[in-house]
N, C-alpha and C positions, 0 to 999 in steps of 0.2 A: 504494500500500500504506500509506504514511504517512497519507494523507488518510483512508482507511478506518479506521485505528486511532484517529485523532482523533475521528471521528464516533461510533465504537463507545464510546469513553471517555465522550463527552458523553451518550450514551444511558443508560449505567449510572449516571452522576451524576444524571440525571433520575429514574431509578427509585428511587434511594436518598434522594431529597430529601424534606423534609416535604411532606405532601400533604393537600389539602382538596378534596373534590368534592361536588357537590350536583346533584340533579335535583328535579323537582316533588314527588316522594314519598319520596325516599331521599337521604341525605347521609352522608358519612363523613370522618374526619380521623385523623391520627396523626403521630408525630414522624418516622418513616421508613416507606418503602413499597417493597416488592419485588414485581415482576410476573413471572409465569411465562406465556410466550406460546405454548408448544407447542400446536398445534392439538388440540382436544379435551380439553386439560388446563389450560385457562386458569385462572389464580389471581391474586388480588391479596392480598398479605399486609401487614397494618398492624401496626406494632410501636411500642411506647412510647406511652402515653396514647391507645390506640386507642379510637375512638368511632364508633358508627353510630346513625343516627336514621331510623326508618321509621314513617310514620303517627303512632301514639300511643306507639310503643315506642322507648326509648333504651337502648343497651347500652354499657357501658364495660368495658375489659379491658386486660391487659398486651399481648395480641396478638389479632388477629382475622383469620381467613382468609376471604375472600369468593370465592364461585364460583357457577357456574350462570348461566343466562340472566338478564341485568339484575341480577346479584348477588343472586339469590334466596336463597341459603343463606349462613350465617355460622357458622364454627366458632370459638368464643371460648375463650381460655385465660388463666388467671392473674388472680386478684382480680376476678372477673366480677361486675358488678352490672347487672341488667336491670330497667327500670322501665316499666310500662304505665300511663301517666297516666290513661287513660280508665277502667280497671278498678281503679286504686289498688293494683296488685300490684307488689311489689318482690321480686326473687329474687337471692340471692347464692350463689356457688359458685366452684369452680376450673375447671370445664369445662362449656361449654354449647353446644348446637346450636340454631340458630334458622332456621326457615323463615318468611320474612316474608310470603309469599303466603297461607299457611294460618294465620299467627300461632301457630305451633307451636314450643314450646321443650322440649328434652330435657336433663336434667341427669344425668350419670353420676358417681357419687361423692357424697360428703356435700354437702348444700345446705340452704338455708333460704328460706322464702317468708313474706312479710308481706302480709296482706290488710288494708289500712287501713279498708275498709268494715266488715268484721265484727270488727275488732280481733283478728285471728287470727295466730298465729305457728306455722308448720309446719316441722318438721325431718325429714330422711330421707336415705336412701342412693340414691334414684332418684326423679326427677320427670319427668312428661310432662304439659305444660300445653297443652291444645288451645284456643286463644283463640277460634276461630270457634264452638266448641261450648260454651264456658264450663265446661269440665270439666278438673280436674287430678287425675292419678293419682300417688299417692305410695307408695313401697315401701321395705322394709328399715329396720327400727328406727324406725318412724314415731313421732314425738312431736308433739302439738299442744297449744298453750296458748291459752286464751281467758278473758277476764274476763266472767263472767255473774252478774248480780245482785250485783255488788260482790265476788264470790268468784272465785278462780282455778280454772278447769276444766282438768284435765290429762287428755289422752287418749293411750293407747299402743296400737299395733297393728303388724302386719307389712304391712298393706295398707290404704290409704284411698282413697276416691273422693270428691272434693269437687265438688259440682254448684253452682257459684257463682250461676247465675241462679235457682236454687230455694232457696239458702241451706241446702242439705242436705249433711251429712257422713256417709259410710257407712264403718264400720270393720269389718275382719275379720282373721283370723289372730291368735288369742289377744288380742282387743281388751279394753281396760280403760279405765274412766273414773273419775277421782277428782274429786269436787265436793262442797263444803260438808261436809267430813269424812266423806263417804259414799264407798263403793266399789262399782262395778258391773262385772261381767264376763259375757260371753255368747259365743255363736258368731258373732253379728253384732250390731252396735250402730249405730243410726241416730240422729243428732242434728239437730234443727231449730235452726239457729243464730239464727233470728229469735225463736222462742218459748222456746228452751232446753229443749224437750221431748226426752226421751231414750227411745228404744224399744229394748227388748232382745229378741232372738230366739234360741231354741235353747240348751239347757243353761245356763240363767241362774243366776247366783249374785251375792250382794252382801252388804254390811254397811252398816247405817244407824246413824249416831250420834244418840243422844237425850240430852236434858238432864233431870236430875231436877228436879222442881218441889216447892216447899214446900207444906204443907197449905193455907195461906192462898190460894196461887195456884190450887190444885186446887178 
């Protein structure tokens, strides 16, 4: 009985020790680790400076729970930062779900996304990023900031679809765009991020700022 107790104590010390693990395509580390070994409910919980690396994606958080076959899924909480080096996408939030096989991320609650390629900053209350399809869905109080032709373009909507491979941004749900002292609103607004072309559809309205010219200039 005493021997079993010693072995059990050693087992728990092992589970709570700092951990670093690595495979050919996936690695993780943390200050402390706890494992749940119940059959069908296997979990590995990383706490304190939790970090995972999968292919081109790195995620840091206060805690990360790994589960599924070969640690396919990760539930991240607390000061989460996810970086996809290949796509140049940085996401920050408090809660994030990650499916590393499908390269899919879901943010519930307020989050921010930076697209280094298009110099784009996106804020919203919900994100679903489908890496394999290069499409990001953003919902709830969406705000998008972009520098275009040296001017700040500000977009607001309740729903946005960002097609990264096409450099297309589609806004709906009372969308508005503010750019160069001009204002546009419509039922649906499409922006080509490469050419800065704005397309308005359905119940269009807007205001355009003009500057008065002197008679000589005329």
